[in-house]
Legacy VTK file of the C-alpha trace (Angstrom):
# vtk DataFile Version 3.0
C-alpha trace
ASCII
DATASET POLYDATA
POINTS 189 float
-6.933 7.156 -23.842
-9.341 4.338 -24.929
-12.330 2.863 -23.120
-10.744 -0.246 -21.827
-8.132 1.783 -20.052
-10.554 4.091 -18.765
-12.443 1.085 -17.343
-9.401 -0.238 -15.625
-8.691 3.455 -14.265
-12.207 3.144 -12.958
-11.609 -0.101 -11.101
-8.474 1.425 -9.514
-10.562 4.490 -8.494
-13.248 2.141 -6.988
-10.831 0.516 -4.623
-10.954 3.244 -1.918
-14.677 3.564 -1.730
-14.639 -0.414 -1.455
-12.281 -0.189 1.548
-14.013 2.472 3.084
-17.549 0.713 3.187
-16.095 -2.786 3.956
-14.022 -1.556 7.085
-15.574 1.770 8.240
-19.078 0.435 9.303
-20.796 3.784 8.392
-24.062 2.138 8.216
-25.386 -1.496 9.198
-25.507 -1.791 5.076
-21.816 -0.871 4.568
-20.884 -4.410 3.740
-23.606 -4.388 1.246
-22.681 -1.420 -0.208
-19.067 -2.723 -0.442
-20.284 -5.571 -2.267
-21.863 -3.485 -4.918
-18.711 -1.359 -5.376
-16.718 -4.972 -5.620
-19.048 -6.181 -7.882
-18.978 -3.117 -10.299
-15.275 -3.048 -10.196
-15.077 -6.772 -10.907
-17.738 -6.084 -14.041
-15.279 -3.324 -15.411
-12.453 -6.214 -15.452
-14.710 -8.346 -17.574
-15.879 -5.539 -19.725
-12.341 -4.018 -20.263
-10.770 -7.170 -21.451
-13.756 -7.830 -24.003
-13.580 -4.604 -25.277
-10.024 -4.508 -25.796
-9.781 -7.794 -27.480
-12.898 -7.306 -29.784
-11.536 -3.813 -31.155
-8.025 -4.546 -30.826
-7.524 -1.926 -28.307
-4.839 -3.521 -26.574
-2.143 -1.351 -25.020
1.193 -1.527 -23.091
-0.508 0.704 -20.321
-3.598 -1.808 -20.266
-1.232 -4.758 -20.102
0.725 -3.069 -17.255
-2.646 -1.570 -15.145
-5.055 -4.066 -15.731
-3.484 -7.203 -13.890
-2.402 -4.458 -11.218
-5.798 -3.186 -10.779
-7.190 -6.931 -10.493
-4.515 -7.861 -7.741
-5.217 -4.558 -5.953
-8.976 -5.115 -5.843
-8.477 -8.751 -4.576
-5.900 -7.904 -2.136
-7.979 -5.129 -0.528
-10.744 -7.577 -0.180
-8.594 -10.362 1.412
-6.781 -7.961 3.888
-10.025 -6.309 4.553
-11.322 -9.653 5.604
-8.403 -10.511 7.866
-8.911 -7.083 9.598
-12.272 -8.018 10.105
-11.722 -11.499 11.494
-13.778 -13.046 8.473
-10.783 -15.508 7.750
-7.349 -16.589 8.739
-4.358 -14.765 7.590
-2.790 -18.065 6.372
-4.862 -18.583 3.188
-4.479 -14.879 2.348
-0.518 -15.084 2.733
-0.627 -18.100 0.257
-2.680 -15.989 -2.254
-0.343 -13.202 -1.861
2.812 -15.254 -2.207
1.476 -16.717 -5.235
0.520 -13.136 -6.811
3.795 -12.102 -6.090
5.693 -15.007 -7.482
3.742 -15.290 -10.697
4.140 -11.535 -11.261
8.127 -11.905 -10.843
8.020 -15.148 -12.836
6.226 -12.991 -15.792
8.801 -10.218 -15.433
11.781 -12.663 -15.558
10.231 -14.690 -18.460
9.246 -11.209 -20.519
12.717 -9.870 -19.917
14.590 -12.869 -20.839
12.841 -14.338 -23.631
10.666 -11.399 -24.771
7.425 -13.292 -24.446
4.136 -12.512 -22.523
3.050 -15.349 -20.176
-0.466 -15.770 -20.821
-2.934 -16.911 -18.084
-3.487 -20.642 -18.023
-6.745 -22.521 -17.490
-5.880 -23.015 -13.692
-5.304 -19.292 -13.423
-8.654 -18.538 -14.802
-10.300 -20.866 -12.696
-8.710 -19.614 -9.696
-9.498 -16.055 -10.422
-13.261 -16.886 -11.171
-13.506 -18.673 -7.913
-11.954 -16.244 -6.024
-13.914 -13.062 -7.220
-17.071 -15.303 -6.914
-15.826 -16.232 -3.234
-15.299 -12.699 -2.276
-18.795 -11.633 -3.614
-20.160 -14.403 -1.560
-18.376 -13.589 1.489
-19.384 -10.151 1.171
-22.941 -10.975 0.631
-23.223 -13.200 3.687
-21.421 -10.772 6.011
-23.511 -8.119 4.677
-26.821 -9.730 5.145
-25.606 -10.990 8.675
-24.520 -7.275 9.519
-27.784 -6.121 8.141
-29.534 -8.119 10.729
-30.974 -10.762 8.464
-31.653 -14.233 10.054
-28.292 -16.000 9.086
-26.265 -17.486 12.130
-22.876 -15.820 12.347
-21.241 -18.818 13.203
-22.199 -20.394 9.896
-21.142 -17.415 7.820
-17.696 -17.361 9.405
-17.284 -21.016 8.600
-18.746 -20.535 5.173
-16.249 -17.565 4.719
-13.146 -19.421 5.826
-13.928 -22.478 3.787
-14.392 -20.408 0.810
-11.094 -18.450 1.086
-9.257 -21.891 2.049
-10.746 -23.234 -1.321
-9.458 -20.029 -3.157
-6.026 -20.293 -1.706
-5.720 -24.127 -2.631
-6.723 -23.174 -6.235
-4.234 -20.303 -6.014
-1.313 -22.685 -5.000
-2.257 -24.991 -7.751
-2.071 -22.139 -10.196
1.004 -20.923 -9.053
2.631 -24.329 -9.479
1.331 -24.552 -12.880
3.044 -21.216 -13.786
6.235 -22.253 -11.886
6.353 -25.751 -13.651
5.628 -24.209 -17.268
8.244 -21.652 -16.856
11.047 -23.023 -14.564
13.808 -23.177 -17.294
13.535 -19.223 -17.216
14.457 -19.074 -13.235
16.800 -22.237 -13.542
19.153 -21.854 -10.563
21.983 -23.499 -12.509
21.823 -20.932 -15.066
LINES 1 190
189 0 1 2 3 4 5 6 7 8 9 10 11 12 13 14 15 16 17 18 19 20 21 22 23 24 25 26 27 28 29 30 31 32 33 34 35 36 37 38 39 40 41 42 43 44 45 46 47 48 49 50 51 52 53 54 55 56 57 58 59 60 61 62 63 64 65 66 67 68 69 70 71 72 73 74 75 76 77 78 79 80 81 82 83 84 85 86 87 88 89 90 91 92 93 94 95 96 97 98 99 100 101 102 103 104 105 106 107 108 109 110 111 112 113 114 115 116 117 118 119 120 121 122 123 124 125 126 127 128 129 130 131 132 133 134 135 136 137 138 139 140 141 142 143 144 145 146 147 148 149 150 151 152 153 154 155 156 157 158 159 160 161 162 163 164 165 166 167 168 169 170 171 172 173 174 175 176 177 178 179 180 181 182 183 184 185 186 187 188
């Protein structure tokens, strides 16, 4: 197994530890520990892609597991945020719907036309913003939980706003994919 695939597996392995520290409240610093785990897992995503492209180590296993690991990490964070009351479930449902739609669309396009659907520029912006939003929310909530002088109301409003912006970017990205590949799912075919 090559290094990029090992990094992807590491990202998957970090998810349960992230969820544990996010939700268990083991210590007043649990959310900050979850932040460090999330940041490390996010860094493996950046690193595995760069290494795979630079050294031509792209594999079918990596093409399968990398996007799955990314979605699992982000969804674990967002569902955890809902569970903790840090954000509304509505923007999270929008994000979930888009992820399922794009995954299904990629499957149909790949099987029907034999092509891989690349990430568009809107999708890359969406991904970067969502990852940064999750990190910012974890930092704010973690500092608040650790007793730093941050008003809880301001943290809640900021968390909610960041998730809604991520949801809007996600919806826009989903529409971009749908428009670009609509012919693959044309209901008249």
